[in-house]
N, C-alpha and C positions, 0 to 999 in steps of 0.2 A: 570680837563682839560686833564692831562696826561693820566688818566684812559680811557677817551673817545677816545683819539688818538690810544691807543693800541687796543681797541675794534674795531675801524674802520679798522685797518691794518689786523686784524684777519679775517674780512669778505671779504676782497679783495683777499685773497689767495685761490687757487683752491685745489682740491684733487691732491695728488701726481700721482695717476694713469692716470690723464688727462694731467698734466703738464710735467711728465717725464715717459711715458709708457715704459714698458720693451722691449728690443730688442730681437726678435727671440723667438722661442718656448722653453718651459722648457723640452719638450720631447726629445730634442737633446742635453742635457747637459751631460758631460762637453764639452764646445767648445774648443777643442785643436787639435793639429796636431796628426794624427794617429800614433800609436806606430810602426806599420809595414806597409810597402807599399803594400805587397801582403796579402790578407785575409787568415785566417786560417779556416780549416774545424773543427768546434768545436764538431760536432756530425755527425757520419756516419749513414746511414740508417741501419735498422736491416737486418741481412743476411738471405736470404732464401736459404736453402740447396737444394731445389728441382731445382732451376735455375742453369745454368752453371756459371762458374767463370767469373766475369765481373768487370769492374771498376765502383765505385759508386760515384765518384766525378770528376769534371773537372775544370781546372783553367781558369778564365776569368778576363779581366781587363775592368773597365769602361773607354770607350774612348770618350764619349760625350753624348749629348742629342739631340733629335729632337721631332717632333710631328707627330701624325697620325690622320686621319679622320676615324672613325669607326661607325658602326650602333649599337645602344644600344639595348640589348635584356633584358629588365627589365619590365615584365608585371605589370601594376599598376602605373608605373612611368610616369611623364609628358613627359620625353624624350624617352619613349619606341618607338622603330622603327624609331628613328630620328638619324641623323648623328651628332656626337660630335667630337670635337678636343681634343685629350689627349696627355700629355707629355709622352715620352718614353725614356728609357735609352738604349744606344747602348753599348753592351758588346762585346769586341774583344776576341775571343778564338783561339789563335794560336795553331798549331799542338803540341801535347805533345811528349816528348821523355822519355821513361822509362830508368833510369840509375841504378836502384838497387831495392832491396826489404828489408823490415824489418819484422821480425816475432815477435809477441807479445804473452806472456804467461800470464795467469790469476793468480793474486796473491790476498791475502786478501785486499791489499790496492788499487787494480785496475790493469790495464794492465801495463806490464813492457816489454821493448824491450829486446828480447832474443838474436837474431842474426841479423846482417846486412851484406848484400852482395852487392857489387857494381860491375858494368859491367867492362869489360876489357878496352873499349875505351870510354872515356868521352871527349866530345867536349870542345873546349876552352870556348864556350858560357856557358857551365855548370860549368866548373872549376872556372871561374872568379867570380861566385856568392858566392863562399866560401871564398873570400878574401875581405878585406875592401879596399885595395889599390893594384890593380892588376899590374899596370905597374912598381911599385917599388918592388914587391915581387919576390922571386926566382922561383915561379911557380912549386913548388915541390909537390903540393897536388895530391894524388892518384897515385903517381909513384910506390910506394911499393905495393899497392893493385892490380895494373894492372899487375905487374910482377908475381903475384900468378898464373895468367891464363897461363903463358908460360911454367913453369916447372911442372913435374909430381907430386911432393910433394904438390905443391900449388893447383893443380887441384883436388887431393884427398881430401885436406882440404875443398875446396869449396863443393865438393860432400857430404862430411861428414856434413857440415853445412846445406846443403839443406835437407838431410835426417833427421837431428835433427829437423829442422823447420817443416817438414811434420809430424813428430811424436808428438812433444810437443806443437807447437804453436796453439793458438785458432784463431788468426787473422793474416793475412799476408797482408801488405800494400806495394804498389809500391812507389818508390821514383822517381818523375818525374820533368822535367823542360820544360818550354815552349820555342818554337823556334820563337822568335819575329822577327828575321831577314828574315823569310819567308813571313812576311806580307808586301805586296806591296801597293803602293799608299796611304801611311799614313803620316800624319804630325807628325814629331818627337817631336816638342816642341811647 
């Protein structure tokens, strides 16, 4: 009699995939908070030496989502030449400010930073990004590097660094920051 009872219980149970389906796609694992708020450029496009010098990346922040109505151009599809509603992401791209440059040299292990030169005047908006706690700090960042631009010896050193970068560096990248305070009509939180 006990054996029949166990057999009956086994038949009443469902498969786990129906009774407890997984939550979310496995393509987006691990589900955790991002390590950094601002995305990193992991690969820059190949440099074409025939084109003039230009920036190859730009900073943007996801600010929200909305939807658009567009006409589909997919011959052979049922929805060809019909209007469909699609979700779109809105990316805010505030104006960039270049505050310095880094020269990289080629080594057997890969690229290595060779020289870094910062601008004379860095705004408070830029300097506060180098601190974890701005209001409690002494705000001394970049005071010595900005003094280099004032005296003759410092200017000669900067010129020497620029000429070395031109001679030895394979890649020169700009150090930039965004000017989010220039964005008007936006929800802060």
